[in-house]
Structure formats: C-alpha cells, structure tokens
N, C-alpha and C positions, 0 to 999 in steps of 0.2 A: 505494500499498498504506499509503504513512504516513497518509492521509487515512482511510481505512478503519478504521484501530486506536483513534481516537479514538473512532469512532461505535462498534463492537463494545464497548470501554467504557463507553461510557455509556449504551449498550444492557443492559450485562451490572449495572452499578450498579440500573439502574431495575427490571430484575428482581429483585433481592437485597433493594432498601427495600420492594417490593409483597409480595412474598413473608414479610417481615419485618412487615408491616402488620395490625396487629389490628383486626378489625372493632370497629364501637362499638355500644353496645346499641341496643336501637330506642328511639326519641325516642317520647316520652306525647303529644307535642304538635310538630308541625312548620308552621309557615308563612313564607311568603318575601312579604318585602318589599324592595321599592327604597327606603326609610328607615327610622332608628329610630323605633318610638314616644314618641308628645310625652308619653302616661300612658297606664296601665292602669285607675286610678278611674274607673268605669263613669259615676258622675256627672261626670266633666271629660270625658271625652272629645268630640271633635265631628273632628276628622280622621276618613277613611277607613279609615285601614289601623290605626287603634286598635280603631274600630266592629267591620271586622274579625275583631279578637282577641278582642273583648266575645262577639261571638256563637258564639266557640270555646271559651272560657272559661264563661259565664255561662248563666243560663237564663232567658228573661221567662218572665209568666204564662202568654202563649200566642204562638204561632209564625204562619209563614206560609208556607208549601207547595203551590207551583203557584196561586199566588195565592187561596189560599181559607186562613182562619183556621182553627189546629186548637190540640189544649191544648199545654202544655206545661209549666211550674210548676204552673198549675191544673189541674185535671182535668175541671172542669164549672164554669161560671158562670151566674148569672141577669142579668137587665135588668127595670126594674120599668116598670109600665107608662107612665109619663110621661116616663119613657129617663134620670131623672135621678139612680135608684143601680143600682149594680153589685155583686153580690156572687158573690165569687170564691171555691170550693171547691181547697184545695191537694191533692197528691197527698201521702195520709201517708208515703207511702217515699222523698219527695223528700229529699236529702241534701247536705249540702256534701260537699267534697273530702275533709275528716277524718272524717265518720262523722256529724258533729251533723244532727240533721233540720231541717230546711228549716221556719220558721215565718212566720205572716203577719206578726207582728211585724217580721221580716227586711224585708218590702216598705215597710213602715209607718218604715222607719226610715231606707231606703233614697231613698223618694222624700220621707220629711222632709231629706233633705240635700241634695237637688235642689231642695229649695223653699229653702232657707235662702241668703241673699244673698253671703254668706261662700264659698258652694263655689264663687262665680263659673264657675256650670255653662249652658255655651251653650243648653243645651235646658231650662231652666227654663222656657218658656214654655208645652212640653208640659203642664206640671200646671196651666197658669191658670183652665185651664177647672172645674177642681176647687173646691168650694164653701169660701172663706174660703181660700183661697191667694192670691190677687193680694193680700186686706187682709193678712194673715198677712207676706207677701211684704215691703212696704213697709213696717209697724211694724216688724219688726225691721230693715230698713235703716236705718228713723230711728232707731230705738233703737243702733243701732251708733254713727251719728255723734252723739249727745248723748253715749254712753261716753266716746267719742274727742275729744269739744272736754270733758269732766267735768263735765258737766250732768245726765245719768244719773240719776233716781232710780226708784224701783221703783215701779209701779201699787199703788193703796190695796187694803186688804185686802176692800173694800167691791165696787171694779172688781173685784177679780179672784171674786170671789162673784156675781156679778149674772147670768153667765150661767150655765145651767144645764146639768150635763154630759149628752151624750145617752145612750141607752140601750145605742146599740151601742157606747161606748168602754168593753167590757168588757176586764177585766187578762190583760195579759200580762206581769203584773208580775212573774212569776218568772222570765222572760228575762233570761239576765245584761245590763247595761249597756252594755257593747260591741256585742251585737248591737241594740240599743234598743228594746228593750219597755218603751216608757215608756205605755202607757196605763194610766191608774187604775182603779183595780175600780170595778165598776159599781153597788157596793151604797155606795159615798160620795163625794161631791163633790171635786175636787181642791181639796187645800190650796193656799191662794194662796199668793204668793211671801212666804219671808222677808223683814224689813224690814233694811235694814241695821244694822248697830251704830254708835253714833255714833262711834265711834274710825275707823271705814272710811270712806276719803278714795272721792271718785266714781271715779277709776281703778284702786281697790284691790282685790288679785283676788276679795276678799269681794265687791266689787260685780258683776264678772264672775260669779261663780259666781250670786250672787242675779238676775245679767239674764238665767243660761242655764237658772235654775229658771223663771224668770218664760217663758222662750221656749217650753221645753218644756210647761208649764203650757197657754200659749196656745195650743199648736198643737192639744193634747189636746181644747182644749173649741171653738174654732173652725173648725180645718181639715177637711174631712169624707174622711177616710182615716183607718180605723180597725181592730184587728183585735179581734171579740170571741170569737177561741179562735182555739189554735197553728194551724189548719186553713182559719182563712175569713177574707178580707179584703175589708170591707166600702170602697165609695168612693161618695162623693154629689156629685153634679156641680151647678155652678152653673144651667146651660142644658144642654140635650142635645147629646149631640157624637154625630154619627152614626159618624164613624171613629173610636171611643175605642178597640175592640179591637185597631186599626194601631198607636197609640201604644203598645200595650200590649206590642206585639211588637217593638219598636225598644229594643236594648239598654241 
C-alpha cells in the first residue's frame, strides 16, 4: 500500500499539470534541426541546416520540383540565342513579409552582396560566370587590401567615365538604399567617384565612403546584373552556362 500511494499522488499531479496547461498558438514556421543555425543571412549560408531554413524563408527566381525548373519569384524568363543574356520577369504580386513589393533591384542588391569579397560567402563562385563578376571581385579585394594598408586612392574621373554605361542599366533609383536600388538612370552616365578632400586620410571614414561609392559605380558599369525596371532582371554571362537556372534555384 505504501508503494501504491506515491504512484497515485504522482499520477494525480500529472493530471493536474496537464489540465492547467494552455496550448500554445499555432506556429507560423516549424523546423527541426540537430544543431543551432550558423546564420540566416542568405549570402553567407553554407551548412545544410541553414540552407533548409533558407528554402522555407526565401523565394528564389525559379524552383525545382520533381527535377523540373518551375517559376518562383520569376513568372517567366528568356535566354538569348547565344546563351549569354537571361531576362527574368518577376511576379508583380510578389511581396516581402512586411507587405513591400519585391523588386528586381532587390536581386541586384543580393547578388552584389554575394560577389563582394567582404561577405565571405562560400558560394560566390556561383556568380563568377556573370560578365565582369570575377574582375570586379578581384578589384574590390585589391582595393580593400590597399585601403587597409593606407595606400588606396580613388580612380581618376577619366578612368571612371571611360566605360560607357550599358543601356540596360535603367534606373531603379527610387528604391530605398537599404533595398539597394543602386542602378544609375539610363539617361545619364554614372557620376565618377568623388575625389578625397585634401584633409582626408587614406584610412579615414571619408576614404571608406569614397571607396564604397566607387565600388557601387564600378559594379553598375562592369558587372552584368541590372534591373531595367521593378519587375525585370537582366543577367549577362561571360560564357554560356547550361545549368544557369539550376544555380538560380539555389537559395
């Protein structure tokens, strides 16, 4: 009898606790992992459990279902006859979780972050087949090293203006800076980077800002990623990539 009493008391306590327990509200998103996420930054993800979360949180241009490429953020796309130019048309109803519309300039911003060496992205190589991407990556890397050594100076205005601005780089200039509409108006060539003031030291905030402005300008002029309008993304490749859509489906 003395052995049964504790069991009865324990069972009664368990029933009492269960009766008072309030069910939690239904979760918006549930995912199970064996370890913590390293990052939710889509440009820096590499571990599979992070990529699994990315597939649930973000939408790529296209998706893969049953081994087939299907529309996702892009409702349709075209490839030029030479296989070098891809034009993606975004769904006009696509929105961010806060209700803001998804714009082509958002993809320009995200892909630029992936190419920038300071992002330390494991999958930067996915975009090295884009026209000018590899050269831009090397230039930015060398410029950052020169800045850190106190040896960086802005390129001359003549160098900056020597390359014509492609007509396809139309303006998404009205998009907020944080959403990275960095494309220049089609009616005007990009402004050359501002020269450093005589009082600005090579590693000063003014120098850092000048380097960043030159970086944005060089990207817009030389890298084959542009947003002619809010719903059109144009990608120019340096060479044909037959699995390009598969890369676009990777989160």
